[in-house]
N, C-alpha and C positions, 0 to 999 in steps of 0.2 A: 545165477548160473550162466556162464557164457556158452552159447550153443555153437556147435561145429558148423562151419561152412567149408565146403571142399576147397582145398588150397593146393595149387600146383607148386612144383619145385621152384618156379620163378618167383614165388612169394618170398623166398629167402634171398633173392638177389636184389641188389640196389643199383639200378642203372645209373651210370655216371651222369647222364643228361638230366636225371631227376634230382640231383643233389644241389641245393642252393649254395652259394658262396658263403664262407664263414662270416662275412659281414651281415648276413641275414639277421643275426641276433641283435646287433647294435641298434638299428632303427626301431625294431619291435620293442626293445626294452626302454628306449627313450620315451615311447608313448606311455609307459607305466608311471613315469615321473617319480620313481623311487630313488632317493639319493644314494642309498647303499648300492643298489644294482647299477646305477649310472656310473659310480666309481669303478665297479668291477668290470663293466662292459668297456669302459675307457681303457682299463689295464689290459683287456683282452684284445685290443686293437693292434696296431703296428708294433708296439713295444713287446707284445706277447709273442710275436713271431720268433724272436731270438731265443726265447726259452721254450718254445714249442707249444703246440696245442694238445689237449686231451680230448679225443672223440670217444664217447661212450656208446657201446652197442650191447643191448640186453635183449635176449630172446627168452620168453617163457614157454614151456612145453607142458602139455597135459598128455601123459602117456596113457594109452588105452588100458582099461581094466584087464586083468589076467594076462598081461604081457609077461613072457618068461623073463626072469631076472637076468639071464644071460644076454638077452636082447637089449635090456636097459644098460647093462655094463658095456656092451659093445658100442652103444650110442655115445655114452659118456667118454669112453676111451678113445673113440674115433674123433670126437670133437676136441678133446684135450690134445690129441696128437697133432692137430693143425698148427700148434705153436711151433713145431719143429720143421714144418714144410712150407709155411707161408711167411715170408720175411717181413711183411708189413704189420704183423701183429706185435704189439708192445706187451700185451697181457691177455691171457685167455683162461677162464675157468668154467668148466661144465660140471655141475654137481646136483645132487638131490636137494630139494627144498626141505628145510628143517621146521619152518613155521610160516604160515601165510593165511590171509583172509580170502584167498582165491582158490579156484579148482586146479591150479597149476601144480605140477609135481616135480619138475626139474627146470633148470635154467642154464643159460650160457651168458656169461658176462665177459666182454672183451674190450680192449682199448687200442686206439690207433693214433698216429701222429697227425692225421689229416682226414678229411672226408673222402678225398681221393683214395687214400690207403684203405679205408673201409670198403669202398667200391671195388678195389682190386681184390680184397679178401673175399667179398661176396661172389665175385665172378670167377675166382680161381678154380680151376678144374678139380683140385683136391677137395675144396669146400663143397662144390656142387656134388661130387661123388658121395661124400659123407652124408649130405642132406638127403639125397635120393635113396641111398642104400641103407642108412642106419637110422635116420630120423623120421622121415615121412611114413615108412611102413608101420611104426609103432606109436605114432602120435595122432590124437584126434582133435587137437586144438593147439593153437600157438598165437603169440602176439610178440611184437618187437617195438622197442622205443630207442631212438638214437638221438644223441645231442652232443653239441660242443660245450665243454665245461666253461661256464661263465668266468670262473675263477681258477684257472689252471695252476696258479702259484700255490693254491691250497693243497694240491696233490704233490707231495714230496717226491714220490716215485710212481710211475705208471704201473709197475709190477706190484702185486699184492701177495705177500708171503703166505705159504700154506699155514693153516691154523687160524688165520685171521677170520673174524666174523664180519659178514657184510649184510647190510640191510638195503634192499632195493625198494624204492617207492615210486609209483606212477600216480600222477594226479590229473584228474579231469575236471576242468572248470565248468561251472554251470553254463548251459547254453544261452541263457538270457543275458549274460554279461557281455558287454561290448568288447571290441578289439582292444586288448591291453587292460581293460578294466578289471581290477582285482589281481592281475598277474603279478604286479610289483609287490603287493602285500605277501603273496604266497612265496615269491622268490626271496624276499627279505627274511621271512620266517626260516627258510631253509638255510640261508647264508649265515644267520646269526646263531645257528645251533651249535656249531663247533666251539665257539667261545663260551657258551653257557652250560653245556653238559660238563659235569664235574670231572669225570675221568673215563678213560677207555676209548673215547672217540678220537681217532687219529687223523681222519681226512673226510671231507665232504665234497663231492662233485655233483653239480646240478646244472640244468639248462633246459631249453625248449626243444621239444622233439622236431626233427626235420624229416621224418618218414611217416607222414599221416596215414598212408594207405595201409600200414601194418599195425597201427597203434590203437585201434578200436576207440578212437576219440580221446585218448590220453595225450595231453599236450606238454606236460612237464615231467621230467625224470630226475631222480637223485640216487647217488650211491654213497652210503655212509660206511666207513671202514672202522671196525673196532678191534682192539687188541685181542679179544677173544669172545667166545660165546657168552660167558658169564658176564663180562663187562657190557655186552650189548643188551642182555636181559635186564641188568641193573639200570642202565640208562633209560630204558623204556618206562621205568617206574619213577623217574625223577620228575619233580613238580614242574620244572622249567619246560620239559618236553610236553607235558600236558597243556601248559599255558600257551606254548607256541601253536599247538594243534588247535586250541580253542580260537585263536585269532583268525584262522583261515577256514574253520569248519563251515561257516555259512557261505563260502565262496565255491565250495567244491561239490560236484555232482557225484563223484566216485573216487575212491582211493584203493589202490592195490599195494600191499606190502608183502615182500618176500624176503625171508632170511635164509642165509646159507653160510657154510663154512668152506673156505678155499681148501680143496683137498690136496694131499700129496699126490703128484702125478703118478708115481709108481704104485700108489695104493688104491688108485681109482677102480681097479678091477675087483676090489673087495667090497665096494660100496653096495 
């Protein structure tokens, strides 16, 4: 169980000065000596600039027990409404969790064309107002993981259509592992998943977290998009998924998995 520590509204903000350059990922991945990941990180260099980056931002919320449903609806509606008021957002979905191994009850997943765009979103007055007025009053815990997708070409479109099922995974490597040790194996396992899962898996985005202060020690994040909830549940039972998990199990201290379905924005008030 994750215990609450008081968090100010500034915890949701990402100061521009604290954001490393996108090249942060290339040298750290080179140390992993993973051929697959080295090819991906090379593709995510200067050539990737022309096709754009995908910067992932995921926040998990634990809503206080006995919170009125109307307050939860207001939080989700207010967060989803930011897509129409902040131009730097490529995609944003706030929704209830449908399945997880963690205490978190709701989440926000959003995408940006750059780390600077994410910083602009975090500091935008509309975002700050929603966080202070609709999120903090009803949440007792939260965490966030941000990363630049190592293989942006695998994401055909940054926008995820309503009805798609999404699996968010946060991975924490064991503390005794050295810098880069084991990381390449974990990243390779994630990168190979799309080609091995039989059906329903449409896109996988993954990378190294660049916001350690808010991530509770989790250093790798991934977003897997499925054509629907049934397809996501079927994929979880495939042998290849279990085999890939077994490859990295001994390298991991903790794993958080959160599943949700991208909601219809006009129907979010009925959640």
